C-alpha positions in Angstrom: 102.9 85.6 97.8 106.1 83.5 99.0 108.3 85.0 101.7 111.7 85.7 100.0 113.2 82.6 101.2 116.9 83.8 100.2 116.6 87.0 102.0 114.6 85.6 104.9 117.1 82.8 105.4 120.2 84.8 104.8 119.9 88.3 105.9 117.0 87.8 108.4 118.8 85.0 110.3 121.9 87.4 110.3 120.0 90.0 112.1 118.3 87.8 114.5 121.9 86.5 115.5 123.3 89.8 115.7 120.5 91.0 117.8 120.7 87.8 120.3 124.7 87.6 120.6 126.2 89.2 123.8 128.0 92.6 123.1 131.5 90.8 123.9 131.2 88.3 121.2 132.3 88.5 117.7 129.6 89.4 115.0 128.2 86.4 113.2 129.7 85.8 109.5 127.8 87.3 106.6 127.3 86.1 103.1 129.9 87.2 100.7 128.8 89.2 97.6 128.7 86.8 94.7 130.0 87.7 91.3 126.3 87.8 89.8 124.6 90.3 87.7 120.9 90.7 86.4 119.7 92.5 83.1 116.7 92.5 81.0 114.0 91.8 83.3 110.7 91.7 81.8 107.4 91.8 82.9 103.9 93.1 82.3 103.4 96.8 82.2 100.7 96.2 84.6 99.2 93.3 86.7 95.5 93.6 87.2 94.0 91.9 90.5 90.6 91.2 91.6 89.1 90.3 94.7 89.4 86.4 95.0 91.2 84.6 92.3 95.0 84.0 92.5 97.0 86.5 89.7 100.1 85.4 88.2 102.3 87.4 86.1 105.3 86.1 84.0 108.8 87.6 84.4 112.1 87.0 82.6 115.5 88.0 83.2 119.2 87.4 82.2 121.5 86.4 85.1 125.4 86.7 84.3 127.8 85.2 86.5 131.5 84.7 87.0 133.4 81.4 86.4 133.6 80.6 90.2 129.8 80.9 90.6 128.1 77.3 90.5 124.8 78.7 89.1 123.7 75.3 87.9 123.8 73.7 91.3 120.8 72.4 93.1 121.3 74.7 95.9 121.6 77.6 93.8 118.3 79.8 93.8 117.2 82.9 91.8 114.1 85.0 91.6 112.6 88.5 90.9 110.3 90.5 93.0 108.4 93.7 93.1 109.4 96.4 95.8 108.1 99.5 97.3 109.9 102.4 98.7 113.8 102.4 98.8 115.5 99.1 97.5 117.9 99.0 100.7 114.8 99.2 102.9 111.5 98.5 101.1 108.5 99.3 102.5 106.8 96.2 101.1 107.5 93.5 98.4 105.7 91.0 96.4 107.0 87.6 95.3 106.2 84.5 93.4 105.3 81.0 95.1 108.6 79.6 93.7 111.9 80.4 92.6 112.6 81.1 88.9 113.6 78.4 86.5 117.0 79.0 85.0 118.4 77.5 81.7 122.1 77.7 80.7 122.2 80.0 77.7 126.3 80.4 77.4 129.1 79.3 80.0 128.5 82.6 81.8 125.0 83.4 81.6 121.3 82.0 82.5 117.8 82.8 81.1 115.5 82.8 84.1 111.7 82.9 84.2 109.2 82.7 86.9 106.0 84.1 88.1 104.7 86.8 90.5 102.0 85.3 92.3 99.1 87.2 94.4 96.3 86.2 96.4 94.1 89.0 97.1 91.5 87.1 99.2 94.6 86.3 101.6 95.1 89.9 102.4 98.2 90.1 100.2 97.5 93.7 99.1 95.6 96.8 100.5 94.2 99.8 98.7 97.4 101.7 99.4 99.3 99.1 97.5 97.7 100.0 94.1 100.0 101.9 91.8 103.7 101.7 90.6 106.3 99.2 91.9 109.9 98.6 91.1 111.4 95.7 89.9 114.5 93.8 91.5 116.3 90.3 91.1 118.3 88.3 93.6 120.3 85.1 93.9 121.6 82.9 96.6 124.2 80.2 96.6 124.2 77.8 99.7 127.3 76.1 98.4 126.4 72.6 100.1 125.7 74.6 103.3 122.6 73.3 105.2 120.1 76.4 104.6 118.7 75.9 108.2 121.8 76.4 109.9 124.7 77.5 107.1 128.2 78.9 107.7 127.4 82.2 106.3 130.7 82.9 105.1 130.5 80.3 102.8 126.8 81.5 101.4 126.9 83.8 98.4 124.1 86.3 97.9 123.7 89.2 95.4 120.6 91.5 94.7 120.1 94.5 92.5 117.4 96.8 92.4 116.2 99.7 90.2 115.6 97.3 87.2 112.3 98.7 85.9 108.7 99.2 87.1 105.0 97.9 86.8 101.9 98.8 88.5 99.5 96.8 90.7 96.2 97.9 89.2 92.7 97.2 91.0 90.7 95.2 88.6 87.5 96.9 87.2 84.1 95.8 86.0 81.8 98.0 83.6 78.4 97.1 82.3 76.1 98.7 79.7 72.3 98.7 79.2 70.6 100.5 76.2 66.6 100.8 76.2 64.1 100.6 75.0 64.7 97.8 72.6 63.4 98.1 70.1 63.0 101.6 69.7 61.7 103.8 67.1 63.7 106.3 65.1 64.0 109.6 66.5 62.9 108.5 70.0 65.3 108.5 72.8 67.4 105.8 74.0 68.6 105.8 77.6 71.9 104.0 78.4 72.9 103.1 81.7 75.8 101.2 83.4 77.9 100.7 86.5 81.5 101.2 87.0 82.9 99.2 89.8 86.4 98.3 91.2 88.0 95.7 93.5 88.7 96.6 97.1 91.6 94.7 98.4 90.6 95.4 101.8 87.4 93.9 101.8 87.5 91.3 98.8 84.4 93.1 97.0 83.5 95.3 94.2 82.4 98.7 95.0 81.1 101.6 92.6 83.9 103.8 91.5 82.7 107.6 91.4 83.7 110.9 89.9 85.1 109.0 86.8 84.8 110.0 83.3 83.6 107.2 80.8 83.2 107.3 77.1 80.2 106.1 75.5 80.5 104.4 72.2 78.2 103.5 69.3 78.9 100.9 66.2 76.6 100.6 63.5 75.2 97.1 62.9 77.5 95.4 60.5 80.3 97.6 61.2 83.4 97.0 63.4 84.3 100.8 63.9 83.3 102.1 67.1 83.0 106.0 67.5 82.7 108.1 70.6 79.3 109.6 71.2 80.2 111.6 74.6 81.8 111.5 77.8 79.7 110.5 80.8 80.8 110.8 84.8 79.8 108.1 87.2 77.8 109.2 90.1 79.0 108.5 93.9 77.8 104.9 93.5 79.5 104.2 90.0 76.6 104.7 88.3 76.2 106.1 84.5 73.0 107.5 82.8 72.7 109.3 79.7 70.3 109.7 76.6 70.8 109.7 72.9 68.5 109.9 69.9 67.8 106.7 68.0 68.9 106.8 64.3 70.1 103.3 63.1 70.6 99.9 64.3 73.6 99.3 66.2 75.3 99.0 69.8 76.4 100.9 72.6 79.1 100.3 75.0 81.0 102.3 77.8 84.7 102.5 77.8 87.0 103.6 80.5 90.5 104.6 80.4 91.6 103.6 83.9 93.9 105.8 86.4 97.1 105.0 87.9 95.3 102.6 90.5 92.7 101.3 88.6 92.6 98.8 85.4 90.9 100.4 82.2 88.0 98.2 81.1 85.3 98.2 78.2 81.8 96.8 78.5 80.2 94.4 76.4 78.2 95.9 73.7 74.1 96.2 74.0 72.5 96.1 70.6 69.6 98.2 69.8 66.9 97.6 67.0 65.7 100.8 65.2 62.5 100.8 63.8 
């Protein structure tokens, strides 16, 4: 994740300056509120994150600005981000590696696209971060000022929260194994499997217990899967149930997911019934 450079450079520096300045001195200048608004922020309804690989999710939004805003200037920056808690004082944020790329749509609007980037192996997330997040967008215009040491009164800034939601979900994995293979008609088939999910705290996959998983079957030559029964995982995420062999086909387990963990469907395991 990229620390939000706009907020860090503008509001963070101001807060530090205000803290360090003697009480008798005047408070430092603050950025002015730009004539900018954001709309139509779109992003995937959920973002599935595993244990090691970088995950990037595209977003898009419309930026509307007044004629006094130099929105195409090289030192005008904008992006979208995720936040938790209140918009004014979020408990956490998730951003992208780069700012959004914005293209002129009309004389007063830009169409912007970018990505949210997460690096689980770098410790970006913990288990407590799984679930619903809110969406926001922001823009900063340095207006020719040196970003490292600007005259803040000449820097424009605008942010806007409450623009929707998405969910950060722990990636899950599911296996299915039906045996024996082949099997005689009327005999018992044992179907086992394992449901695991990503731990963002330890960067490993662990069994996910006490979860309801559907066992499904499809006849050979068909594409229509039917649900046979619901099976619960044990404390280690293990699944085991039995069915009676009838016709050739394949079995699979299907997990619907929960608010913190992604849904997943295992690959099918074919059985030859003789």
